[in-house]
N, C-alpha and C positions, 0 to 999 in steps of 0.2 A: 171877649177880648183876651188875648193870650198874655200870660204873665211871663216874666223872665225865667221862672222856674220850669215853664213848659217850652222854652225856646231851645229846640234841639241843637242848633249850631253853637249857642252859648254854653250849654251844659257839656256837650261833647268836647269842646275846646278846653274848657276848664279841666275836665277829666283827663284829656290827652296830656295836658301840662303836668298834672299830678302823676300820671303813669310814667312819663319821661323822667321826672324827678326821682321817683321810686326806683326806676331801672338803673339810675346812676350809682346807687349804693353797691349792688352786686358787681357791676362793671368795674367800679373803682377797686373793689376787693380783688377781682380777677387780674387787674392790671398792676396793682400796687401791693397786693398781699396783705392788706389790712382793711379792717372795717372803718368807715368814716361816715357817721350819720349826718355830718355837716353837709354832705352831698345833697341831702334832701332840700336844702335851702340855698346852696351855692349856685352862682351863675357859671357858665362855661361847662366844659366837660361833655362826655358822651352819654346819651345823645342830647342834642340841643332841644331844650323844652320850649324855647321860643319858636323854633321851627316846627315842632310838633303841634303847638297851639295854632299857629297861623295856617299851616297846611290842613289841619283838621277843620279849621273854620272855613277855609275855601272849599274843601270837598263837601262839608256839611251844607254850606249854602248852595253849592251846585246840586246836591241831592234833593234839597227841599224846594229850591226856587228854579232849578234848571241851570245847566251849564252854559246856556246861551243868555242868561239874564244879566242885566247890568249889576245886580248885587254880587253875582259870582265874579264878574270882572273886577269890581272894587276889592273884594276880599283877596282875589288872586294877586293883583298888582301890589296891594299893600303887604301881602305875605312875602312876595318876592323882595320887596324893599327891606323888610325886617330881616330876612335871611341873608341878603347881601350885606346889610349893616353888621350883622353878627359876625360875618367872616372878614369884614373890612375894618371899619372904624373902631368897633369895640375890640376886635382882636389886636389891632395896632396899639390901642390904648393900654391893653394888658401887657404887650411887649415893652412899651415905654415905661410902664410901672416897674417891670422887672429890671430894666436898665437903671432906673432911678434908685430902686432899692439896693442894687449892687453897688452903685456909686456911693450911696450913704454908708453902706457897710465898709467899703474900702476906705472912705474918709475917716470913719470911726477907728478903724484899725491903724491908720496912719497916726491919728492923734494919740492913740494908746502907745504906739511905739515911740513917738516923739517925746512924750512926757512920762518916761519910766520913773517909777518911784511914787507917783501919785496914784490915787485910786481911780478906777474907771468912772466912778460916780462923780468925781471932780470935773472930768472933761467930756464925758459922753453926752452927746446932745440928746435931748428928748424928742423923739419922732415916732410917728406911727407908720408902719410899713404900708405901702400902697397895695391895694388889691390887685393881684397879677392875673388872675383867671377871670377875664371879663368876656372875651369873645370865643369864637369856635374855629376849629379847623374845618375845612370843607367837608370832610367825611362825617364829622359830628352833625353838621347841618343837614347833610343828605340823609343820614340815619334818622334824625329827628323828623324830617319831612316825610320819610317813608312810614315811620311809626304813626305820625299824626294822620296820614292819609288812610292807612289800614285801620286805625282806630275808628275813624269816621265811618268807614264802610261797615265794620263789624257792629259798632254801636247803633248805626242806623237800622240794621236788621233787628236788633233787640228793641229799639225804640218803637218800631211800627206796630 
């Protein structure tokens, strides 16, 4: 009986996720000019680790079970749903969070200007900024999917 630690699709997908998260750090440095180790655990950004995971899972299942198997079909369809969601609902939630954060900042600025002479502490509302980077641009999803697929092929050769 195989254990989860010998399950190639499972291990390959977890490692694809880790590789995608690791790659985010130098890409962030190249695009923003600063190191940010928070990229190791952040959602969003280049490449999509969700896309890397689900594409690696689908390709891994295809390699081990056959690309004509029902298991591959399940993994592929669920993977497409995850990637679509990353570009759609999650991305729009991030854009909404940006708008709400800006609205709150503008409101706080208005309050500050309206009540000159008082300290900000007296009038500033206590609020936590919403997380803005939730979803992905299509290119981030595409690169994540390519990374996951290539990882599955390379890792499969090493696994055998």
